[in-house]
C-alpha angles and dihedrals in degrees: 000000000000121000126214119205115194130192111185109197130175090248102036145358114237122201134182122182130186142080111334129213140085090313104032126190114217119219101168138011123188138171117189128183110253103234090182090062093213132096100198122034116237099183141013094271095054090042092055091049092053093044091055092046094048091048091054092046091052095045097041093050096038092237124174124250093208126098092004111188121198138193126207120216116246088238090079096035136070112218119184135169108210133186120219135162112279114280134177117249091259093049091047092051091056094043099045096084091057091047090051090053089056097047111025118066096217123103111253093240091056096041127110103192134191126176138184133190107239097177134009114183122228111265093253094056121086094217131126122248119242121227129189111219120194118184135174136165111271092226091056092052092044093051092046093051092042088059089064094043087061087055090052092253128131104199112229096205142004124197140155122276096239092054090052092048091050091052091049089058092056099217123201129197088252094061118110120251102288133192109207111206113192109189111196125175097266104022144019122226123198130192129179118217120196122175089356091301130110111248103179143344128214133178130208116198096227131075143148093330089065087063092046091052091049088056093047090055100033099046100022099244131146118246096264093049092044092053091049094047091047093053095041103042105017111161095341102131092193091066127082091357089296090287094125092050091047092052094046100047100074091049092045090051088060090057095042091050088059090051089051090051091053091048089050091049090055093047091049090052094044106029092178093054137071136195102256100186143008123216117202119210135172130058095295091060090085093057105136112261093001093121092053092047095051091043089055094045097047103026090226134119109267123201133180119231115252102190095175095058110132092001122134126224144040110345115167113231092221097055120114096242101197088053088064096056094104092050092048091049088054091048091052095053116109109218 
């Protein structure tokens, strides 16, 4: 059975189809401009727009409607890693609602909650256990899933973008402390991985569109031109008399400041540790000279996600690979 992994972003809809599992085989990859401009419908009008767009994406790219896996943007989700005294599974199940009330700003009656034990210490150790809490409003989830029901699709799984991105990077306990920075169009999600385990997640409500807007205003371009110039010239000061770089830098500093804050948060929590590398994911990760700029600003090794590494199948040469990290994380999940 073929699997379809979908990542609906405000700028584009990404799709990967093929055989899922730890060693997936890719049959089709597509990225289509999101003419609706929204990732999650908030009313019937926006829902209809997205339904029509998704139908055309599926038909035009000959994508399957079986085992359809979805990601939800962090903008409509609350993701928290909490530490609590060690509990058995039964104790945790009865305590989790109270924990959610403390950490997730959604009223209990409106909350759809999932949780996962990230770390449970051995009995002899006096350490807390770490739990991943993921909460969203039931009505948001219901409307999102209903959209697919209209298309004749029963989604097989739904998870958050940052969890998918983490899986796509295939961390091991031997990996150095890594800050994953997933830059979408409308927000930036960061997750810190230590010893192969997620330590915390944070979301900043700005992303690649902040850079596009900076170009529109700074250089006097329309949105389509600004997007093209951003992707073509980026931070290359030798291009376009350095005007593109000059317009982008103030907006980029806003994003990099948030990355620095997350790094500082980790160092404050673990004074003996440091963030040894940063992995950039999302469409903006391929911005020319971005890696050099962040390396210089943070003094840390910076890598760009390559989610198709070691994967078999049909991968178009022209595709923006870091933009497909969410889809590949969904494909790698064993259900």
